[in-house]
N, C-alpha and C positions, 0 to 999 in steps of 0.2 A: 609572536606571529599573529597578525590580525585574523587569520582564518581558523586558528585553532579552536575546535569545538563550536564553530559558528552554527552548525545545524544539528539539532537533536531530534531523534525519532523515538517513539514509544509504541510498543505493540506486542503482537503475539509471535514469538519466534517458533517456527515450525520446521520440521524436517520434511521436505517434499519427497514422497515416494511416487515416482513418476514412471508411467508405463503406457505403451500403446495398448488399447483394449478394443474389443469388438462390440457390435450392437447388442449381442446376447448378454454381455457383461453389464452394459448399461441398463438393459431390461431387468436383469436379475436383481440389481440393486436400486432400481427406480431412479436413475440418474438422468438429468437433463443436461444437454451440452451448453457450454458458455454460461454456466451458472456457478455460484459459490454458496455452499451451505455448511451447516454444522452437522457432524455425524450423529445419527440416531442409532438405536439398538440394532436395527436391520442392516446398517452399514458396517458394523464392527468386523465381521468376518472378511470383508474385502481387503483389508490391509495385509493380512496373511497371504491371501490369494495373489495380490499384486506383487508381494515380496518374492513369491515363488516363480514369477514370470522371468524368462531368460533375458528380456530386454529392460529389466527394472533399473532405475537410477535413483540414487539418494542425493538430494541437493538441498543445502541449507536455504530455507525460505521463510515464508511469513511475509505478508504484504508490505508492512512498514519496513521491515529489515531489508527486503529486496530493494525498495526505493532508496534507502539510506546507502546501501552498498553501491548502487548504480551512481548515486550522486558523488560518492567517494571516488569511484573509478573515473568519473568524468572530470573531477577536480584535480586528481593526481597530487593532492597535498596531504601528506600523512597526518592523521588525527584531526582533519577538518570536520569530521562527523562523529557523532556519538549515538548510542542506542541503548534503550532500557527495555527489559522484558523478563519473563520468567521461564526457566528451563528446569529439567529434572537433573538429579545427580546420577547420571548414567552415561553409557557410551555415546548415545546420540547427542547428549548435552556437551560432552567433551569435543565431539566432532564439530558441533556448532561453534564452540569457543575458538577452536583452531581455525575454522573457515572464516569467521568474522575478523579475527586478528590478522589473518593473511590478507584480507580485503582492505585492511588499514582502518577499520572502524573501531573506535574506542567503546567497547561494550561493557556495560555494568549489568550483568544478569543477576536476578534473584534466583538462587538455586533451591528448589523445593525438595525436601527429603522424601516426601510421600508419593508424589505423582511422577510418572515418566515424562520425558520431553515430548511435547506435542508433535503430532504428525499431520501431514496433509496428503491425501490421496489425489494425485493428478492423473486423471483419466484422459488420454489423448486419442482422438479419433479424427483422422483426416486433417491433422494440424490444429484442429480446435481443441479446447480443453474444458474439463469440468472439475471443480475443486470440492473435495469433501474433507473438512477439517475436524480432526479429533484433538481438541485443544489441550486436554490433560493438564500438564504443568503450566502451560501458558495461561490457563484459566485461574491460576492461583496467585496472580500478581496482586500485591497489596500496596496501598499508598504509603504505608510505614516505610517501605524500602525506598520510595522516592524521597521521603522526608529526611533520610539519613544524610548527614552533612556532606559525605563524599559523593552522593548521588545528586542532591539538590545543587551542589556546586556546578554540575553539568547544565542545570536549568539556568543558573545565574550566568554562566559563561555564554550560552547559546544566544543567538540573535534571531534565529528562525527555528520554528517547531513544525514537525509533521507527524500526524497520527492517523492511521487508517481507521475508518469507521468500525472495523471489526473489534477494536479495543473497547468500544462502548459496551460490549457484552461482558467485559471482564472487570474493568476498573474505571467507571465513569468519574469517581471522585479524584483519581489521579489526573484525568483529563482536565477536570475543572480547575484543579490547582495550577496546572501549567497554563491553561487558557487565561485565568485571572492574572497570573504573573505577567504573561505576554501583554495583556491589555494595560496593566498598570505601568509597564516599563517600555511602552512603545516598540514592542517586538512583533514579529510577524508570525501569526498562528494559522496553520493550514490543516485541513482534514480532507478525507475522501468519503464519498457516499458508500463506496466499497461493494455493496451487494444489495439486490432487491430486498432480501429478508431484513437487512438493517433498517432500511427506510420504512418497511412495513411494521416490524415487530419491536423495533427499538426507537420508534418515532419520538417518544417523549424525551428519552435520553439525548437523541440527536438534536431535537429542537432546543433543549436547554443550553447546549454548547454552540449552536449555530450562530448566535449573535457575536461570538468571539472569533469566528472564522474570518480571516482576511482573504484566504484562498479556499475555494471549494472545488475539489476535483471529482470526477466521476465519469462513467460512460453513458451511452444513450439509453440503455435498458434501465440503469439505476435512476437516471434523470426522469424517465417516463413513470417509473414506479413512484418516485418522490412526488411527481405532479398528481398522480392518481390518489395517493394517500392524503394529499392536502386539498383534494377536491377542485383542482385547477381546470379540469375538463379540457386539457390540451395535451397533444402528443408531440407538438412542435418543439424540438430540442432547443432551438434558438430562443424561443419564447420562455421556456422553462429555465434556461440558464440565466436569462435576464431577470426573471422573477426571484430566483435564488439570490442573485447579486443584490437585489433591492430589499431583501429581508433586513429588518432593523439590526443595527450593530451596537455592541456594548461600548466600543470606543470609537471616537471619530478620527483617530490618527490616520488610518488607512481606509480607503474605499474597498469594498469587497469585490473580488474578481472571481468569476466562475469559469472553470475550464472543463469542457466536456469532450471526451474523445468518442469517436464513432467507428472504430475499426479502420477500414480502408477509406471511409468518408472523411471530409474535412473536420479539423478540430474547431470547436465552437468556443469562443471567448467572449464573455459578457462583462463589460465594465462601463461605468459612467453613463448608463442608460443606452449604451450602444452594443451591437453584436458584430464581431468580426469572425471570419472563417479562414482557417489556414489549411491548405492541402497537405496531406501526409505523403511520405515517400512510398510510392507503390512498389510492391514486391511481386515478381512472378510466382504463381502458385507453386511451381516446382522447387522454389527456394525456401518455402515456408516449412519449418521443422515443427514448432508448436507455439501457440499464443500464450503459453503459461508465462506470467511475469510481464507481459507486454504493457499493461496499464501501469504496473508498478514502475517499470523502467521509464515510461513516459514521465511520470512524476519525478523520478530521480534525476533524469536529464534536465527537466524544467527547473528543479530546485538548484541544481549545480550552477546555473547561470543567474538565477534570482539572488542567491547569496552573494554574487559578485556585482550586484546592482545593474545587471544587464536589462535592456528593455524586453517587454513581454514577447515581441515577435521572435527575439533571439532565444528566449526561454522555451517557446513552443517548438522552434526549429531543433533545439537540443533534445527536447522530449521526443520528437519524431525520430531523430537520429538514433537515440538510445533504444527506443522500442523496435526500430527496424533491425538493429544489431541483434537484439534478444530473440526475436521471432525466427531468426535463422539458426538458432542454437537450441539445445535441449534445456528447458528450465530457464531460470533467470541467471544465466551465466554470460560472460563476455570475454573478449580477447584481452591480452595483457595491457594494451594501451588504446585509448579512444582516438579516432581520427576526425574529430569535430573541429571545424574552424568557425 
């Protein structure tokens, strides 16, 4: 089958601990809405506090894993996607395995003996979300696992790769190995800016792999942070997308395309020195459940069409469709079958 293992993702598998919280909770733990950060010492008690809330939900997550699962759901072809990351040998890890297999993704997890499966606190206020990740086992991924023949076989088989920027904090050498393989074999390599802190504090790691990126995804906040960090002196998302698309490339096979989402505002796509904007599907406020996984779902929808060789406007439409579905549900979850034409 031509589609088997066509798309491979690599990232931090995390169990989302999702709950509606109030402003006092945000103040107590110094949390900003619509942000994504790594947990510090001061955040650690919040996981227990959230777990005790009556409306708490546990959902298998992690940015890349979300995108891969959504792409798999959109494709409806068993085994079209694969995913690599590190979990702990514990109950959460077992849940993760069960959940991913049920989603039809071919997962090859490294299982760490010493650290528990990573978690992500998803604080929901008025439908908006803030993410605080305690990477734990996800932080223990090693490129030796990637190089094992049964795992490298997934790399050989794939024609498209997607890695969220969050993985830059864990295993930049694994990213480099996949990026170089993609460039040498005319395959498509894509990444996400993922969060302002990645653009700010992992700038060097991000810059090292940027020449290999054929697609760069991100949202408007991340794009503006990227611009600020690089001294571009512009907040114009279209201009920033264009500048990112024109960053030098390691391989001339594909031109780079930058895709920036802006919540309810149009999606900005920069390629070939031109910028196009695509409107999103607007959702009445009362239908919004939470925005957790919206950006991940957009990427998953987009990639599901890209791997089928569809044009960019169809990829964007599919991304908008998938994120529209996900924001009407809790976490990055979806109905049994997509209704995308």
